[in-house]
C-alpha positions in Angstrom: 0.0 0.0 0.0 1.4 3.4 -0.9 2.5 5.7 1.9 3.2 9.4 1.9 5.0 11.5 4.6 3.2 14.7 5.3 3.0 17.4 8.0 0.0 18.6 9.9 0.4 22.3 10.5 -1.7 23.4 13.5 -1.3 26.8 15.2 2.3 27.1 14.0 3.2 23.6 15.2 4.4 21.0 12.7 3.2 17.5 13.4 4.8 14.7 11.4 2.2 12.5 9.7 2.0 9.4 7.6 -0.7 8.8 5.0 -1.5 5.2 4.0 -3.6 5.1 0.8 -5.6 2.2 -0.8 -4.3 0.7 -4.0 -7.8 1.4 -5.5 -10.3 4.2 -5.2 -10.6 6.0 -1.9 -14.1 5.6 -0.5 -13.4 7.1 2.9 -10.7 8.4 5.2 -9.8 8.1 8.9 -7.6 10.1 11.3 -6.7 8.3 14.6 -6.3 10.2 17.9 -4.0 9.2 20.7 -4.3 7.8 24.3 -2.6 9.7 27.0 0.2 7.2 27.3 1.4 7.3 23.7 1.6 10.3 21.3 3.3 8.4 18.5 1.8 7.9 15.1 3.5 4.5 15.0 1.6 2.8 17.9 0.3 -0.7 17.2 -3.4 0.1 17.0 -2.7 2.9 14.5 -0.6 0.6 12.3 -3.4 -2.1 12.6 -5.9 0.5 11.3 -3.8 1.3 8.3 -3.1 -2.3 7.4 -6.7 -3.3 7.9 -8.6 -0.4 6.4 -6.5 0.7 3.4 -7.1 -2.6 1.5 -10.8 -1.8 2.0 -10.6 1.6 0.4 -10.0 3.7 3.5 -7.1 6.2 3.6 -5.6 6.5 7.1 -3.7 9.6 8.1 -1.7 9.1 11.4 0.2 12.0 13.0 2.3 12.6 16.1 0.5 14.3 18.9 1.8 17.8 19.7 4.4 17.8 22.5 3.6 19.4 25.8 6.1 22.0 26.9 5.4 21.1 30.6 5.1 17.3 30.2 1.5 17.7 31.3 -1.5 16.4 29.2 -2.2 18.3 26.0 -5.5 20.2 26.4 -8.4 18.5 24.8 -9.3 21.7 22.8 -5.8 21.7 21.3 -6.0 18.0 20.5 -9.4 18.7 18.8 -7.8 21.6 16.8 -5.1 19.3 15.6 -7.6 16.6 14.7 -9.5 19.0 12.5 -6.3 20.3 10.9 -5.4 16.6 10.1 -8.8 16.1 8.5 -8.2 19.2 6.4 -4.9 17.8 5.3 -6.5 14.5 4.4 -9.3 16.2 2.5 -6.7 18.1 0.5 -5.1 15.0 -0.9 -6.2 14.6 -4.6 -7.0 10.9 -4.1 -9.5 11.6 -1.3 -11.9 14.0 -3.2 -15.3 14.2 -1.5 -15.1 10.8 0.4 -16.5 10.9 3.9 -13.9 11.3 6.7 -14.0 10.2 10.3 -12.0 10.1 13.5 -10.9 7.1 15.4 -9.8 7.6 19.0 -8.7 5.5 22.0 -9.1 6.5 25.7 -8.2 10.1 26.3 -8.4 10.8 22.5 -12.1 10.1 22.6 -12.8 13.3 24.6 -10.9 15.3 21.9 -12.6 13.4 19.0 -16.0 14.2 20.5 -15.1 17.9 20.7 -13.9 17.9 17.1 -17.1 16.1 15.9 -19.3 18.6 17.7 -17.5 21.5 16.1 -17.2 20.4 12.5 -19.5 18.7 10.0 -16.4 17.4 8.3 -16.4 14.6 10.8 -18.7 12.1 9.1 -18.3 9.3 11.7 -16.6 8.4 15.0 -15.0 5.2 16.1 -14.1 5.4 19.8 -12.4 2.9 22.1 -12.8 3.1 25.9 -14.7 6.4 25.5 -15.2 7.8 29.0 -18.5 9.5 29.6 -17.5 11.1 32.9 -14.9 13.7 33.8 -11.1 12.8 33.9 -11.2 13.3 37.7 -14.0 10.9 38.1 -12.4 8.4 35.7 -9.2 8.5 37.7 -11.0 7.9 40.9 -12.6 4.9 39.4 -9.5 3.6 37.7 -7.2 3.9 40.6 -9.7 2.2 42.9 -9.9 -0.6 40.4 -6.0 -0.9 40.4 -6.1 -1.4 44.2 -8.9 -4.0 44.0 -7.2 -6.0 41.3 -3.9 -6.0 43.3 -5.5 -7.2 46.5 -6.0 -3.9 48.3 -9.7 -4.2 48.3 -10.4 -3.5 52.0 -12.4 -0.5 53.0 -9.5 1.2 54.8 -7.2 1.2 51.8 -10.0 2.3 49.4 -11.0 5.1 51.8 -7.4 6.3 52.1 -7.1 6.3 48.3 -10.3 8.4 48.0 -8.9 10.9 50.5 -5.6 11.1 48.5 -7.3 11.6 45.2 -9.6 14.2 46.7 -6.7 16.1 48.2 -4.9 16.1 44.8 -8.0 17.4 43.0 -8.4 20.1 45.6 -4.8 21.3 45.1 -5.3 21.5 41.3 -8.6 23.5 41.8 -7.1 25.8 44.4 -3.3 26.2 44.5 -3.5 27.6 48.0 -4.3 24.1 49.1 -1.1 22.5 47.9 0.5 22.4 51.3 -2.5 20.6 52.9 -2.6 18.2 49.9 1.1 17.5 50.3 0.4 16.6 54.0 -2.1 14.0 52.8 0.5 12.6 50.3 3.1 12.4 53.1 0.6 10.6 55.3 0.0 7.8 52.8 3.2 7.7 50.8 4.4 4.6 52.7 1.3 2.5 51.9 2.2 -0.5 49.7 -0.5 0.5 47.3 0.7 4.1 46.9 2.3 3.6 43.4 -1.1 2.4 42.2 -2.7 5.8 43.1 -1.1 7.6 40.2 -0.2 10.7 42.2 3.2 12.5 42.3 5.2 12.1 45.5 5.7 15.8 45.6 3.3 18.5 44.4 4.9 21.3 42.4 3.3 24.7 42.7 3.3 24.9 38.9 1.4 21.6 38.5 -1.8 21.8 36.5 -4.6 19.6 35.2 -6.7 21.9 33.1 -9.2 19.3 31.9 -9.6 17.6 35.2 -13.3 18.6 35.5 -14.1 18.4 31.8 -17.8 17.5 31.6 -18.4 15.3 28.5 -22.2 15.5 28.7 -22.8 18.8 26.8 -20.1 17.9 24.3 -21.7 14.5 23.5 -25.0 16.2 22.9 -23.4 18.1 20.0 -22.3 14.9 18.2 -24.8 14.0 15.5 -22.7 11.8 13.2 -22.8 7.9 13.5 -20.7 6.7 16.4 -19.2 3.2 17.0 -18.3 2.6 20.7 -16.0 -0.2 21.8 -15.7 -1.2 25.5 -13.5 -4.1 26.8 -15.6 -6.0 29.3 -12.5 -6.2 31.6 -11.6 -2.5 31.3 -9.8 -1.4 34.5 -9.8 2.3 33.7 -13.2 3.2 32.2 -16.5 3.1 34.1 -18.3 1.4 31.3 -22.0 1.6 32.4 -21.9 5.3 33.3 -20.1 6.0 30.0 -22.7 4.2 27.9 -25.5 6.0 29.8 -23.9 9.3 29.0 -23.8 8.5 25.3 -27.4 7.3 25.4 -28.5 10.6 27.0 -26.7 12.5 24.3 -29.7 12.0 22.0 -27.6 10.6 19.2 -29.8 8.0 17.5 -26.8 6.6 15.5 -24.9 4.9 18.3 -23.6 1.3 18.0 -22.1 -0.2 21.2 -19.8 -3.2 21.0 -18.6 -5.0 24.2 -15.4 -7.0 23.7 -15.2 -10.2 25.8 -11.8 -10.8 27.2 -10.5 -7.3 26.4 -9.5 -4.6 28.9 -8.7 -0.9 28.2 -7.3 -1.9 24.8 -9.1 -4.1 22.3 -6.6 -6.9 23.0 -6.8 -10.2 24.7 -5.0 -11.7 27.7 -3.9 -8.4 29.1 -1.3 -8.0 26.4 -1.2 -4.6 24.6 0.4 -5.5 21.4 -0.5 -6.2 17.8 -0.7 -10.0 17.9 -3.2 -9.8 20.8 -5.8 -7.6 19.1 -9.3 -9.1 19.5 -10.6 -10.6 16.2 -14.1 -9.5 17.3 -12.8 -5.9 17.4 -11.4 -6.1 13.9 -14.5 -7.8 12.5 -16.9 -5.3 14.1 -14.8 -2.4 13.0 -14.6 -3.5 9.3 -18.3 -4.5 9.2 -19.4 -1.1 10.6 -17.1 0.9 8.3 -18.5 -1.1 5.3 -22.1 -0.4 6.4 -21.4 3.3 6.8 -19.6 3.7 3.5 -21.7 1.4 1.4 -19.8 -1.8 1.3 -16.5 -2.6 -0.3 
């Protein structure tokens, strides 16, 4: 399959990109967005998309997420801006023409993809993996509690201390004057054996920030009117699945398809292994079937 190296230019930032084109006519296009843990365009699920969809007539444009100057998360609004610039670049390719274009996103990227879809009719469809329907703060409360439970720290005392720790961290981000009191809570629990599973820094820096901590997906989801395919691994340890599905149902979008993947966790892979060879066949089959239905078959 032919590939082309391109550059997404967004607000003066150059983001390296790779376009994979079908050998035959382009009948659609897709831009994947990143999870928090990996900003590379060469991650295994992106490569799987290109190798799976390009032979079916879908052009796939992968790009590197913009770097964060402070090593914090990139704001969701900035990620949405970059996604729309990537779609514009994909649209500008002569092979693409007027073909419908969509966004694919995994985990954190699903928040940004929803923002982009609500802002632009250029987004003709969404494919979202582990799309969280609650705020990042609530998602981290759920996910860290699940880490403790799955590692044997499921007693009420440990979970209560974790809740106090996460609450203190959130308070410090909302009000910098509370950093000292939050640090005292960190110091109190830092020797707990479960502390590394709490995903909090050992020392709070005055400059620390989490701008999207209280991001409310609800109003954003209500602006998404294109077809949406949602994947949830039934063993997902980071996403509160039921509240997330409820949030999407409440959005009023009548073009939702929800697929639960047996044996998969936060990634659409089996056996707890996050690599190419472990991708769930049910994920690949559901993805290609849904894309074919949306774009009129092969």
